[in-house]
C-alpha angles and dihedrals in degrees: 000000000000090000093052091050091052092048092050091050092051091049092051092048093049093049092049091050092051092050091048092051091049090051092052092049092050090051093052092051092053099046107121093206091061091053090053091061095062110116115239130189112254117250107260118243116252117261131187136208133193123198141156130231121184092338096313119115120215128194119196132180116195088343094307115121112236101170141015123177146091100283113100094192093047090053093053091046092051091053091049093047094052099055117109111309116236094008122169098196129060123270126190137233113194120203109210103183138039118252146176129241099224119205119332098226090233099296137075108292114193148144102254108210116215124219118279092025135130117199108197114189090186093217095308122136129248106205115201104206104156117131090241140043096262105104120104112181092203125011130176125188120187093338132139136210096022131155138186117194138185097357127164118193127191134174129026115328124168085229124352088216124005122186118175127177091358134138134205099020128172126191116184131182101355121174123181129181103182140178095197143350132055125299112218123357125179116178146157097235094127104023143344112304124211144166112022123179123188114179146149121040108352114178123160127174136172101019113161090224129003125351095212125010133173127188121186099351118155110201121012141166114196115179129204113321135185117203123170138175095015129159090224138011128332088222123008121181117192123185090338125139146181099036149109137228125198123211114332109205116187143157129185092010102166091335107201093017140088102259121099140219086248120020134172116192149155100044093319117179161333116207099024125145135184121192097208144346115210109183135171131180094347131138089256135348104219123002128181114183149152102037099321113162138189107017122147123191112194097205142347138205105189127164141168100006113175088223129010122351089208122006124182112184126168086350132139136195091009123150138190103186104189148343143083136291124188139165094024128140086247113353093220133011134173120195122180094341132154129201092357127145130190116187111184138134090019093301134103120216120193104152116125089229132022148098125239 
């Protein structure tokens, strides 16, 4: 009897333990906090692509078709417009084929880049073939965090790239072979403009006016650029400050005229540096004018300018620290300058006025 009672007690205890364990297991499986700790793959950022097949352009974003038709610019715009709305990080549209603008229709026709967008042309060519100067391959107005990469422009744009009132801009690997128009313009015509970077391979030829021009930019880093056969400057900085330029290489920049391979004007500065100016057969080599203040050029190699090699006029706190100038008319001239110093050809010139 005693043995049966003990066996029954053990059976009851075992059954109770099993039920308790099952209850605990069920509780663990249903705990919401545990479910929240499960790792999930992040949602991928939207990306767009634009391509042409048998004359028909297609824009897709994350595999969803957003445009089909014959308009190259409209296809790029559709891809840009259908990236993630309200995003705060950059998303990319990749252009996979070269295309032509077609006629403008009598008004500015452009790809208008939204904020937080990269447009990567992947080495393809944007041909501006309108019968007027109203095409802008990429335009940005009061946008931020924008990039244009690997773009080739041919033909006759109004501007190859035009950013106005924008902040935090990057242009990388830009090549232009133009018959008219201006290459790259960044200005403050619609709002304050800050933080411009131009890097990689920058090569612009044939612009009707300037190859690269800024107006009212605070904070810029322009790398090495090569700009030949231009109607204006290779690089022109207006009313821009706190920035650097690498080596400006130019030939036949406004040959026979008054513009220069590198020019600072219209109260440009202060705190502007340029590593080197290499100029051949241009109107002028280096020109600081109209109240510009605080530019330093580390070295120059300037020859055969049709006007001045170096001309400082109404300039202050401007320095050329080393280099050579030859074949200018004259090589160096200061007019109404203050605190300026030009050190070239083994000589140092500090006079407020004079020709050498």
